[in-house]
GUGU-550333 format. One line per 4 residues: number of its first residue (from 1); their letters; for each residue x, y, z of C-alpha. Coordinates in steps of 0.02 Angstrom, whole numbers, plus 32768, in hexadecimal, padded with zeros to 4 digits. Each point is the difference from the previous one (the first is absolute). Last residue first. Layout:
BEGIN
NUM	a	X/Y/Z ~ ...
This chain:
BEGIN
142	pael	A148/229A/EF5A ~ 8025/7F52/8048 ~ 8075/7FF8/808D ~ 7F89/7FF6/808A
138	hsvi	7F9C/7F71/7FA1 ~ 80AB/7FA2/7FE1 ~ 8026/8012/80C1 ~ 7F53/7FB4/802A
134	relt	800D/7F71/7F82 ~ 80AF/7FD9/803E ~ 7FBF/7FF8/80B4 ~ 7F7E/7F8F/7FC1
130	aldp	807D/7F8F/7FB1 ~ 8068/8002/8097 ~ 7F8A/7FC1/8067 ~ 7F8C/8057/8074
126	gpgd	8010/7FEF/80BE ~ 7FF5/7F56/8058 ~ 7F8C/7FE9/808A ~ 7FFA/806E/80A2
122	deap	7F46/800C/8008 ~ 7FDD/808D/8078 ~ 7FBB/8074/7F82 ~ 7F7F/7F6F/7FBB
118	gtiq	8016/7FDC/7F3D ~ 801E/8057/7F67 ~ 80AD/804D/7FDB ~ 7FEF/80C6/7FED
114	ppap	8011/8043/7F4B ~ 8080/807A/7FDA ~ 7FC7/80AF/8006 ~ 7FBA/804F/7F57
110	kgla	807B/806C/7FA0 ~ 8030/80C1/8009 ~ 80B5/7FD5/7FFA ~ 801F/8050/80B0
106	aalr	7F66/7FA0/8040 ~ 803A/7F5B/7FB2 ~ 80B0/8014/8058 ~ 7FA7/8021/80A3
102	alrp	7F91/7F75/7FEA ~ 809B/7F8E/7FDC ~ 8056/802C/8094 ~ 7F66/7FE2/8066
98	rlgh	7FE6/7F57/7FAC ~ 80B2/7FD0/8031 ~ 8003/800D/80B6 ~ 7F59/7FE9/805F
94	eyhr	7F90/7FA2/7F83 ~ 808C/7FA7/7F9F ~ 8057/7FD0/80BD ~ 7F56/7FC1/8043
90	rsmr	7FE2/7F96/7F6A ~ 80A2/7FA6/801E ~ 8095/7FBB/7F9F ~ 7FED/8052/7F58
86	awev	7FF0/80AB/8061 ~ 80A5/7FD3/8059 ~ 805D/7FF2/7F60 ~ 7FB7/80AB/7FBD
82	dsai	8024/805C/8099 ~ 80AE/7FC2/8006 ~ 8025/803A/7F4F ~ 7FAA/80A2/8022
78	saya	8079/801E/809B ~ 809F/7FC1/7FAA ~ 7FD9/8077/7F72 ~ 7FDF/8099/806C
74	pfda	80B4/8042/7FE7 ~ 7FFE/7FFB/7F42 ~ 80A2/8014/7FAC ~ 8065/7FB2/8087
70	arva	7F82/7F74/8007 ~ 8026/7FDA/7F4B ~ 7F6C/7FFA/7F88 ~ 800C/7F9D/7F56
66	prrg	806D/7F78/8053 ~ 8099/7FCC/7FAD ~ 8011/7F67/7F96 ~ 80A9/7FA9/7FED
62	pgrw	7FC6/7F60/8036 ~ 7F4A/800E/8038 ~ 7FA4/806C/807A ~ 7F49/8030/7FCB
58	qknp	7FB8/7F68/8060 ~ 8041/8051/80AC ~ 7F57/802D/804B ~ 8021/8061/809E
54	lvpr	8012/7F89/8094 ~ 7F87/7FB2/8077 ~ 804E/7F62/8044 ~ 7FBE/7F5D/7FD2
50	prpg	7F9B/7FA6/8086 ~ 804C/7F5F/8043 ~ 7FB6/7F6E/7FB1 ~ 7F86/7F87/8058
46	rvag	7FEF/7FC5/80A6 ~ 7FDD/8064/80A5 ~ 8038/7FA1/8096 ~ 80A0/804F/8012
42	ravi	7FAE/80AD/8009 ~ 7F85/7FC9/8087 ~ 809F/7FB1/806C ~ 8054/80B1/7FF6
38	lvgl	7F63/805B/8019 ~ 7FD4/7F94/809A ~ 80AE/801F/8041 ~ 7FF9/80BB/7FF2
34	ttla	7F5B/7FFD/8058 ~ 804E/7F9D/8087 ~ 808F/8078/800D ~ 7F84/809E/8010
30	avdi	7F96/7FA6/8077 ~ 808E/7FD4/8077 ~ 8044/80BA/7FFA ~ 7F4D/8041/8025
26	vgta	7FFA/7F81/808E ~ 80A7/803F/8048 ~ 7FC2/80BE/7FF6 ~ 7F69/7FC6/8062
22	gaaa	806B/7FC1/8084 ~ 80B3/7FEC/7FE6 ~ 8048/7F61/8042 ~ 7F5D/7FA5/8048
18	ygaa	7F9F/803F/7F6A ~ 807F/7FC0/7F80 ~ 7FFF/7F5E/8064 ~ 7F3F/7FF7/7FFA
14	faaa	8000/802F/7F48 ~ 8078/7F74/7FDC ~ 7FA7/7F82/8068 ~ 7F60/8020/7F99
10	igtv	8063/7FF1/7F58 ~ 804A/7F54/8034 ~ 7F49/7FBE/8040 ~ 7FB5/8042/7F55
6	tavg	8096/7FA0/7FAC ~ 7FEC/7F63/805F ~ 7F47/7FF5/7FF4 ~ 8020/8018/7F42
2	am	807D/7F76/7FF5 ~ 7F7D/7F89/8052
């Protein structure tokens, strides 16, 4: 019964929007309805909130300074962001970090880093930290 009332209310809102402002009113009602649906859907999702994507802060500790400061290396924040995003998503690895690593490998005369196997449209997780460490170790090796 609540579903019928909801549909009736939305239909009435569209009719009122059209009566008040024509097609523009319908568009405004559609935008507000979509926003309401998204808010309700977000409230219905269970589970922990996703953690924010920040550079890895494991190196920090009492009295310890980072080996690389942002002021010394302007691209550091961009690289750290690419590494974090690459771990979250295969797409971010393939289109963000992997091209950066490929350019670095080419400059060093090394083979390009591996692609992650799987369909290109798959937005599964990217490589784990151990895999990224192996890639970097390979690039650092003589």
